[in-house]
C-alpha positions in Angstrom: 20.8 -78.8 7.4 22.6 -75.8 5.9 26.0 -74.7 6.9 26.7 -70.9 7.4 29.7 -68.8 7.8 30.4 -67.5 11.3 30.4 -63.7 11.3 31.8 -61.2 13.8 28.9 -58.9 14.4 30.6 -56.3 16.6 34.2 -55.0 16.9 33.6 -53.0 20.1 32.2 -54.4 23.4 28.4 -54.0 23.3 26.3 -53.3 26.4 23.5 -55.5 25.0 23.2 -58.9 23.5 21.6 -58.5 20.1 17.9 -59.5 20.0 17.0 -62.9 18.6 15.9 -63.3 15.0 12.3 -62.8 16.2 9.1 -64.1 14.9 7.9 -64.6 11.3 4.4 -63.3 10.7 1.8 -63.9 7.9 -0.4 -61.2 6.5 -3.2 -63.7 6.7 -3.6 -66.8 9.0 -5.4 -68.7 6.2 -5.0 -68.7 2.4 -6.8 -70.7 -0.2 -4.9 -73.1 -2.6 -3.3 -71.2 -5.4 -3.3 -67.9 -3.5 -0.1 -66.0 -2.6 0.9 -66.2 1.0 2.9 -63.1 2.3 5.3 -63.4 5.2 6.7 -60.5 7.1 10.2 -60.8 8.5 11.5 -59.7 11.9 13.5 -56.5 11.8 16.8 -57.5 10.3 19.0 -56.8 7.3 18.5 -58.8 4.1 22.1 -59.9 4.3 21.4 -61.5 7.6 19.3 -64.2 6.0 21.2 -67.5 5.4 18.2 -69.6 4.3 14.5 -69.4 3.9 12.1 -72.2 2.9 8.4 -73.0 2.3 7.1 -76.5 2.9 3.5 -77.8 2.3 1.7 -80.7 0.7 5.0 -82.6 -0.1 6.5 -79.5 -1.8 9.5 -77.5 -0.6 10.9 -74.2 -2.0 14.3 -73.1 -0.8 15.7 -69.5 -1.0 19.1 -68.2 -0.2 17.7 -64.6 0.0 14.5 -63.1 1.3 13.8 -59.8 -0.5 10.5 -58.2 0.6 8.1 -56.9 -2.0 6.6 -53.4 -2.2 4.4 -54.3 0.8 7.4 -55.3 2.9 6.5 -59.1 2.8 8.1 -62.1 1.2 5.6 -63.9 -1.1 5.1 -67.7 -1.6 2.5 -69.5 -3.7 0.3 -71.8 -1.6 -0.3 -75.2 -3.2 -2.9 -77.7 -2.0 -4.7 -77.7 1.3 -2.4 -78.3 4.2 -0.7 -76.6 7.2 2.3 -75.0 5.6 5.7 -74.4 7.3 7.9 -71.3 6.5 11.3 -71.2 8.1 14.2 -68.8 8.3 17.8 -69.2 9.4 19.8 -66.1 10.3 23.5 -66.2 9.6 25.4 -67.2 12.8 27.6 -64.5 14.2 30.0 -63.8 17.0 29.3 -60.8 19.2 31.5 -59.3 21.9 29.4 -58.1 24.9 29.9 -57.1 28.5 29.5 -59.7 31.2 26.7 -57.4 32.6 24.8 -57.6 29.3 25.2 -61.3 29.0 23.9 -61.8 32.5 20.8 -59.7 31.6 20.2 -61.9 28.5 20.5 -65.1 30.6 17.9 -63.8 33.1 15.5 -62.8 30.4 15.9 -66.0 28.4 16.5 -68.6 31.1 15.2 -67.1 34.3 18.7 -67.2 35.8 22.3 -67.5 34.6 23.4 -71.0 33.7 25.9 -73.0 35.8 29.5 -72.0 35.2 28.6 -68.3 34.6 30.5 -66.0 37.0 30.8 -62.2 36.9 34.0 -60.9 38.5 34.0 -57.7 36.4 30.6 -56.6 34.9 32.4 -54.6 32.3 34.6 -57.5 31.1 34.3 -58.5 27.5 32.7 -61.9 26.7 32.6 -63.4 23.2 29.4 -65.3 22.4 28.1 -67.1 19.4 24.5 -66.4 18.3 22.5 -68.9 16.3 18.9 -68.1 15.5 16.1 -69.6 13.5 12.4 -68.8 13.1 9.4 -70.9 12.0 5.8 -70.0 11.0 2.8 -72.3 10.5 -0.2 -71.1 8.3 -3.3 -73.0 7.2 -4.0 -73.5 3.4 -7.6 -74.2 2.8 -11.0 -72.8 1.9 -12.9 -70.7 4.4 -15.2 -72.8 6.4 -13.4 -76.0 5.5 -12.9 -78.7 8.2 -9.2 -78.5 9.0 -7.6 -81.9 9.5 -4.2 -82.4 11.3 -1.2 -82.2 9.0 2.1 -84.0 9.2 4.0 -81.0 7.9 4.3 -79.1 11.2 5.7 -82.3 12.8 8.4 -82.8 10.2 11.9 -81.8 11.1 12.9 -78.7 9.2 16.7 -79.1 9.3 17.2 -75.6 10.6 20.3 -74.9 12.8 18.0 -74.8 15.8 14.3 -75.4 15.8 11.1 -76.0 17.7 9.4 -79.1 16.3 5.8 -79.5 17.3 4.8 -83.2 17.9 1.2 -82.4 16.8 -0.3 -79.9 14.4 -0.7 -76.8 16.6 -3.3 -75.2 14.3 -5.8 -78.1 14.9 -5.2 -79.1 18.5 -8.3 -78.6 20.7 -8.1 -75.7 23.1 -7.0 -76.9 26.6 -4.8 -79.6 25.2 -1.1 -79.9 25.9 1.2 -79.4 22.9 4.4 -81.5 23.1 7.5 -80.1 21.3 11.0 -81.3 20.7 13.8 -78.7 20.8 16.8 -79.1 18.6 20.2 -77.3 18.8 23.7 -78.5 18.1 25.1 -80.5 20.9 21.8 -80.5 22.8 20.6 -81.9 25.0 23.8 -83.7 26.0 26.0 -80.6 26.0 23.4 -78.0 27.0 24.0 -76.3 30.3 20.6 -74.6 30.2 17.4 -74.8 28.1 14.0 -73.1 28.4 10.9 -72.6 26.4 8.6 -69.5 26.7 5.2 -69.4 25.1 3.4 -66.1 24.8 -0.2 -65.2 23.8 0.0 -61.5 23.0 -3.8 -60.9 22.9 -4.2 -61.9 26.6 -0.7 -61.3 27.9 -0.5 -64.9 29.0 3.1 -66.2 29.3 3.9 -69.8 30.0 7.4 -71.1 30.8 8.4 -74.7 30.3 11.4 -76.8 31.2 13.1 -78.9 28.5 13.2 -82.5 29.7 15.3 -85.5 28.7 15.4 -85.9 24.9 14.7 -82.2 24.3 11.0 -82.5 25.1 9.0 -79.5 26.3 5.2 -78.8 26.4 2.6 -76.1 27.2 -1.1 -75.9 27.3 -2.8 -74.2 24.3 -5.3 -72.5 26.4 -6.4 -69.7 24.1 -7.3 -69.3 20.4 -5.3 -66.9 18.3 -1.6 -66.2 17.8 1.0 -67.9 19.9 4.6 -66.9 19.9 7.0 -69.6 21.2 10.7 -69.3 21.8 13.2 -71.9 22.8 16.6 -70.9 24.2 19.6 -73.4 24.5 22.9 -72.4 26.0 26.2 -74.4 25.6 29.7 -73.7 26.8 32.0 -74.9 24.1 35.1 -76.7 25.3 38.4 -76.0 23.5 37.0 -73.2 21.4 39.0 -70.0 22.0 36.8 -67.8 19.8 33.7 -67.9 22.1 32.9 -68.5 25.7 29.2 -69.3 25.2 27.0 -70.4 22.4 23.4 -69.0 22.5 20.8 -70.8 20.4 17.3 -69.3 19.9 14.5 -70.9 17.9 11.0 -69.3 17.5 7.7 -70.6 16.4 4.5 -68.7 15.4 1.1 -70.4 14.9 -2.6 -69.6 15.1 -4.7 -71.8 17.4 -8.2 -72.4 16.0 -11.2 -70.8 17.8 -13.6 -73.7 17.1 -11.4 -76.5 18.4 -12.4 -77.3 21.9 -12.6 -80.3 24.1 -16.1 -81.7 24.7 -17.1 -83.3 28.1 -16.4 -86.7 26.7 -12.9 -85.7 25.5 -11.5 -84.7 28.9 
C-alpha cells in the first residue's frame, strides 16, 4: 500500500464537501490482447493523482502520474486474455467545511449522520480528512470468446480504501448476489458508519447495502451493462487534533455481461 502526504485542500470554510474521486471509465468495455486500453479519469487535477496501476494476467504496471493523451484518456497496453483491474488513488487531503455541509454529505453517503455527530452551529467549521480511491474492471479477450471467471478482480489492490469483489463481476450470472469486502484504515473495528451504494445508470436502479461484520457487503447484479459502486466509511479519529472526522470513499466500475443468466436448474 502506498503512503501519501496529507494535503490541506482549502484555507477558507467551504459550504460543500468536495466530491469523491469519482469513477474510472474505459473507452471500450472489451479489448483484444495486444490492444491499447484507454481509461478516462474523473474530473480532477493531474496533481491530485497519488498512484495509478494496471493489473492483468500476472502483470502489474505502476504509475505515479496519470497524464491523459490527446483524446483525454490514459492508455495501457492489454496483455493476455483476463479481466484487468485499473486503480487510482487520489492524494489524501484535509478540508475545512461547515457543519451544515458535512451533515449534507453524511445524509447523501450514509443515509443519515453517524453516531457522535451533533450540529450546535450549522456554520461552525469542521476539519475532515478525505481519502478516495477508484477501481475499474475491463475484459481482455477476443469478440465472441467464452469469458471465464478471473482471479484478478478478487485480488486485493493495496489501495488506501477499496471495494474488493469476492467473485469476478464481469462473469457472474445476472440475478446472482455479488459479495464484496470493503477496506479502509481502521475499519471495520474503528468505523462509526459504513455504507455501499450500487447504481445502474441505464435503468436508474439504485441498491443500498449495509456493511456487515468483517467488512462484507453484497448486492444483486440484476441488470447487464455498467454498474457504478461506491463504498463510504467514516471514522472519528481519537487524539488527532487536525481533523474531527475521516471520510473514506472507494468506487468500482464494471460491466455485467448480457449473456450470463441463470437457467432454471441454477436457481
